[in-house]
C-alpha positions in Angstrom: -24.6 17.4 95.6 -26.0 15.4 92.7 -28.3 13.4 94.8 -29.6 16.7 96.4 -30.3 18.3 92.9 -31.9 15.2 91.8 -33.9 15.6 94.9 -34.9 18.9 94.1 -36.0 18.3 90.1 -38.1 15.2 91.0 -40.2 17.5 93.8 -40.6 20.1 91.2 -41.8 17.6 89.0 -44.2 16.2 91.1 -45.6 19.7 92.1 -46.0 20.4 88.6 -47.9 17.8 88.1 -50.3 18.3 91.2 -50.5 21.9 89.8 -51.6 20.5 86.2 -54.1 17.9 88.3 -55.5 21.0 90.0 -56.0 23.1 86.9 -57.8 20.2 85.3 -59.7 19.9 87.9 -60.7 23.1 88.4 -61.7 23.5 84.6 -63.7 21.0 84.9 -65.8 22.0 87.8 -66.1 25.4 86.2 -67.5 24.1 82.9 -69.9 22.4 84.8 -72.9 23.8 85.0 -74.1 25.2 81.7 -77.6 26.0 81.4 -79.0 27.5 78.2 -81.4 30.6 79.6 -85.0 31.6 78.0 -85.8 33.6 80.5 -88.9 36.1 80.2 -89.7 39.3 82.0 -92.3 38.0 84.6 -94.2 34.6 84.2 -97.6 35.4 83.7 -100.0 38.2 82.4 -103.1 39.0 83.6 -105.5 42.6 82.9 -103.1 44.5 85.0 -99.8 43.8 83.4 -98.3 45.3 80.4 -97.5 43.9 76.9 -95.0 42.6 74.8 -93.4 39.9 76.9 -89.5 40.2 76.7 -86.9 37.4 76.7 -83.4 37.0 77.2 -81.6 34.0 75.8 -78.0 33.4 77.0 -75.7 30.3 77.7 -74.0 30.6 81.1 -73.7 29.6 84.5 -76.7 31.1 86.4 -75.5 30.5 89.8 -72.4 32.0 89.5 -73.6 34.6 87.2 -71.4 34.0 84.5 -69.3 33.2 82.5 -71.6 34.2 79.2 -70.3 31.8 76.2 -71.0 33.5 72.8 -74.1 31.8 71.5 -75.0 31.6 67.8 -78.2 32.6 66.5 -80.5 29.2 67.5 -81.5 27.0 65.1 -85.4 26.6 66.3 -87.0 29.5 68.7 -90.8 29.1 68.7 -93.7 29.4 70.7 -96.7 26.7 71.3 -100.1 28.0 72.3 -103.9 26.5 71.7 -102.5 23.5 69.6 -100.4 25.1 67.4 -97.3 26.9 67.0 -95.2 29.5 65.6 -91.8 30.8 64.6 -90.2 33.2 66.9 -86.2 33.2 64.9 -87.2 36.2 62.8 -87.9 38.5 66.5 -84.8 37.5 67.6 -82.2 40.7 67.8 -78.4 40.3 69.0 -77.6 41.8 72.5 -75.6 44.7 72.7 -74.5 44.8 76.3 -71.9 41.7 76.5 -68.6 40.9 75.3 -70.2 37.5 74.5 -73.3 37.0 71.9 -76.5 36.7 73.3 -79.7 37.3 72.3 -83.3 39.2 73.1 -86.9 38.9 71.6 -90.6 40.3 72.6 -93.6 38.5 72.3 -97.3 40.0 72.1 -100.0 37.5 73.6 -102.7 38.1 71.2 -105.5 35.2 73.2 -105.2 33.4 76.6 -103.2 30.2 76.7 -100.7 28.4 78.4 -97.5 30.0 76.5 -94.5 27.4 76.0 -91.9 29.2 74.7 -88.5 26.8 72.8 -85.1 26.7 71.9 -83.0 25.0 70.4 -79.6 26.2 70.2 -76.6 25.7 68.0 -74.5 23.0 69.1 -71.8 24.4 71.5 -68.4 22.9 71.3 -67.0 22.6 75.0 -63.3 22.3 74.9 -62.5 21.4 78.6 -64.8 18.4 78.4 -64.2 17.1 75.0 -67.9 17.4 73.8 -70.7 19.4 71.6 -73.4 20.4 73.9 -77.4 21.2 72.7 -79.8 22.5 75.8 -83.2 22.1 74.2 -85.0 24.7 76.7 -88.5 25.7 77.3 -90.3 27.8 79.8 -94.1 28.6 80.3 -95.9 31.6 80.7 -99.4 32.0 82.5 -101.3 34.0 79.6 -104.2 35.5 81.4 -105.5 32.2 83.2 -106.3 29.5 80.6 -104.4 27.0 82.7 -105.2 24.6 79.5 -102.0 22.9 78.3 -99.1 23.4 80.8 -98.0 19.7 80.6 -98.1 18.9 77.0 -95.2 18.9 75.2 -93.1 20.3 72.3 -91.8 17.0 70.9 -87.9 18.0 71.9 -85.5 14.9 71.5 -85.0 15.1 75.3 -87.7 17.0 77.5 -88.8 17.5 81.2 -92.7 16.9 81.4 -93.9 18.5 84.7 -95.9 16.9 86.8 -96.6 20.0 88.9 -98.1 23.2 87.5 -94.7 25.3 85.9 -95.8 28.7 87.2 -97.2 30.5 90.0 -95.5 28.4 92.4 -94.7 29.8 96.0 -91.5 29.3 97.8 -91.4 26.2 99.4 -93.5 24.1 96.6 -92.1 21.2 95.5 -91.6 20.9 91.7 -92.6 17.4 90.4 -91.5 16.2 86.5 -90.7 13.2 84.3 -87.8 13.2 82.1 -88.3 11.7 78.9 -86.5 10.7 75.7 -88.2 10.5 72.3 -91.2 10.4 74.5 -90.8 8.0 77.0 -89.3 8.1 80.3 -85.6 8.0 81.3 -84.9 5.7 84.0 -82.5 6.8 86.8 -82.1 10.2 84.5 -79.1 12.9 86.1 -81.1 16.1 86.8 -78.8 19.3 87.4 -81.0 22.0 89.2 -79.4 25.5 89.7 -80.5 29.0 90.8 -80.3 32.0 88.7 -78.5 33.8 91.4 -79.2 37.8 91.6 -76.0 38.5 93.6 -77.3 37.7 96.7 -76.6 34.3 97.6 -72.4 33.3 97.8 -72.4 29.3 98.1 -70.1 28.1 100.4 -68.2 25.8 98.2 -68.6 25.1 94.6 -70.4 21.9 95.4 -73.4 24.1 96.3 -73.5 25.6 93.4 -74.9 22.9 91.0 -77.5 20.7 93.1 -78.0 17.0 91.7 -80.8 14.8 91.3 -81.5 11.0 90.3 -84.9 10.7 89.1 -86.1 7.2 89.8 -87.0 4.3 87.6 -90.0 5.7 86.2 -87.9 9.4 85.3 -89.7 11.2 88.0 -88.0 13.4 90.0 -88.9 16.0 92.8 -87.2 19.5 93.9 -88.4 22.1 96.7 -87.9 25.7 95.6 -86.1 27.1 98.8 -85.5 30.4 97.4 -87.7 33.1 95.0 -86.5 33.6 91.7 -85.9 31.5 88.4 -85.1 28.0 88.8 -83.5 25.8 85.9 -83.7 21.9 85.5 -81.5 20.3 83.2 -82.2 16.6 82.5 -78.7 15.3 80.5 -78.2 12.4 78.2 -75.5 11.7 76.2 -76.5 11.2 72.4 -76.4 8.3 70.3 -74.6 10.2 67.8 -71.6 12.6 67.4 -70.6 15.8 65.7 -67.7 17.4 64.4 -66.0 19.5 66.8 -64.2 22.8 65.3 -61.0 20.5 65.7 -62.0 18.1 62.6 -62.6 15.5 65.4 -65.6 13.5 66.0 -66.7 13.9 69.4 -69.6 13.2 72.0 -72.9 15.0 72.3 -74.3 16.1 75.7 -78.1 16.6 75.3 -79.9 18.3 77.6 -83.8 19.1 78.2 -84.4 22.3 80.2 -87.2 23.7 82.1 -87.3 27.1 83.8 -89.7 27.6 86.3 -89.8 30.8 89.0 -90.9 31.1 92.5 -92.5 34.0 94.4 -92.4 34.3 98.3 -95.8 34.5 99.6 -96.3 38.1 101.3 
């Protein structure tokens, strides 16, 4: 009888350990695929479109359609055009349609230009991964067909330099770019890719949620856009410094260089 009890207790302990390991695995996969969003209501302006541009800023899991993590007011928000930059932080307003803090702003274009909108968020504490996350994120809008500076860099610590013009793309086009850190290519950089799900796609398994590319020895990667909509590319590296977490401990920092591009179906 004692032997049966001991065997039952051992089985229960093993079962509990398995559940704990499974929970940790689920939490880990759930925390994977963070993407800082800076999404305009359209990716081009011409004589037939209305001003101003409207943007939403969220920190979320785009393919999974959430959750949306609370986002502090960004450290930087800028637009780069025709060789100069403007501070857009004063134009930010907090969204009120969600329990998580997110942001929005409008921008009126005053002259033809390739408009690069860039956000540097405040560090985000990801408890399940034990690290701080900072995603330097940009999106380029075609302002009245200027086509002049879509491949220029904004000067972020880690950044994706497009080799393919990052707007006016058809579904099926291949997007190519170089991952750069401190303006130098990052050999074999890991790049996560997610489609911003509009609810029309249900991934068959978790492995389909975040696509993963490994850049080549020159930091260059390629990806073919399989569906219309917004696509996020996140080049991730470990910072050479640590930050203080809310726990008071020094923890690693994940730096991300993100770019958002839009594809449209050819009709």
